N, C-alpha and C positions, 0 to 999 in steps of 0.2 A: 193252366188247363193241359190234361194230357190229350195226346191224339186219339185214343181209344178209352172208351168209358164202359165198363163192364155192366150189363144189365141180365136180369133173369129173361129167360126166353119168352115167357108169358107177357112181359112187359115191352119186349122189343118193338121198335117201330118199323114203319115200311121201308126205311133206309138203313136198317141194322144189317150188320155182318154176322152171319151165322157160321160156327164151326160144329159141324152135326157128325155124330156117330151113331148110325142105325143098330138096332139089336141084332144079335146073332153071334154065334161062337166065331165065325169069320165074317168080317165087315169091312167097311171102308171109312175114310174120313171124307167129309164133304164140307167144302168152303163155300158158302152161299151168301153172295150179296144180294139181299132182298130186292134191292132197287133195279137190278138187271136181270136179264133172261137167262143168265149163265150159272152154272155151278162149276166147280174146279175140283178135281180129283188128283190124288197123288199118284205119281207114276215114277218107276226108275227108268233111267235113260243112260246108256254108256257113252253117249256123245257121238256115236257113229251115225252118218247120214244114211247108211244102208238098213239101219233098224229103227223102228218107231219106238216110242216109249211104252212101257207095258204098266197098264195100270195095277195098283198094289191091292190085294187082298190081304186084309191084317187080322191077326188074332185079336180079341177084344181088348186085353189089356195092352198090347201094342198100339191098336188104334187110340186108346185114351192117351198114351204117351206121345204119339205122333201129333194129335190135337194140341196137347200142351206145347210141343216143340214148334208148332205152326204160329201159335199165338206169340210165343216169343220170338220167333223170326220176323213176324209182322211189327211187333214192337221195335226190335232191333232196327229194321228198315226205316221206320219212322224217325226213331231218334238219331240215326246217322245219316238220313236224307238220302240213302240209297234205294232207288227205284227198283223193286224186285220184278216188274212186269217187263215181260220181254215179247217182241214180236219176231217170229220165224217164218222163213219161206222156202219153198223147195228151189231146187237148182233151175228150174224153167221160169221161175216167176209167176206161176199160176196158182198156187195155192198157199196160204198163209194161216199160221196159227197164234194164238195167244197163249203164253206161258207165265207162271210165276215160279222163279227159281228160289229154293231153299237149299241148305247145306245138303239135305239127303234126298231131296226129291224135286222133280219138277211137277208143278201143279197145272194140268191141262184144263184149258176153258172148254166145257162141254155144254150141248145143248140140254136145256132142262124141259123135259117133256113128260108129263105125267104118264105113268104106266109103260115107258119104254126104257130100254136100256141106255146108259150113258154113251154118246159117242162124241169124239173131239169136234169142236167147231172148226170148220174150214172156211176161210173169207177168200173172196175172189181177187182181191187187190191187197197191196201193202197199206194203201190208205185206209181202206175198210178195217183191216186188222188193227191198225195204229189208232182209228179213232175208237174202237172197242177197248183197245188196251188202255187208252187216255181215261175212259169212263171207269174202267176197273180200278186204276191207279187211284182215282179220287176216293174210292172207298178203302182200298187195301194199304194205301200209302198217304194217309190224310195229313193235313197241315197239323203243326204242333198244337194248335188249340181247337182242333175240329170236334172233339168229344165224339168221334164216331162210335156208334152203339156197337158192341160185340156181345154175342152170347154163345153160350154152349147149350147143345140139345143131345142128350145122350138117352134120353127116356122116352118122349112124348112124340110118337110117329103113327100116323094113321094110314 
């Protein structure tokens, strides 16, 4: 049994993992673990502690390519058993974030709030961030036989 099982978006269950590309000439890619209150967005980061990651706005064709690369990266992480989920903190130890790292992007955990712009989720302690990261890892980095449902949605948005 594979760690991920592709399903059509309309048949995806409440614990499915969605890879979404909203309509528009410029768009983004959203990684949505339905069972969690978070979405993940791709960002570019140069590794400097002085500069935060910058969310990516992508041309439609580029977004479709990023979505496919993301699926491949998650499958690779599951096969190699390398957990892509990371917890990062500021130098004062007061604010923490959870990211998923792929070759080209960091995928920043963001609040999913209907009608509001995405903003990075900031946790007040390393333990809180670690707990959220562990929940996320169960969806993004499933066991070999998990059959975690995964779907693409590039058309149906309300």
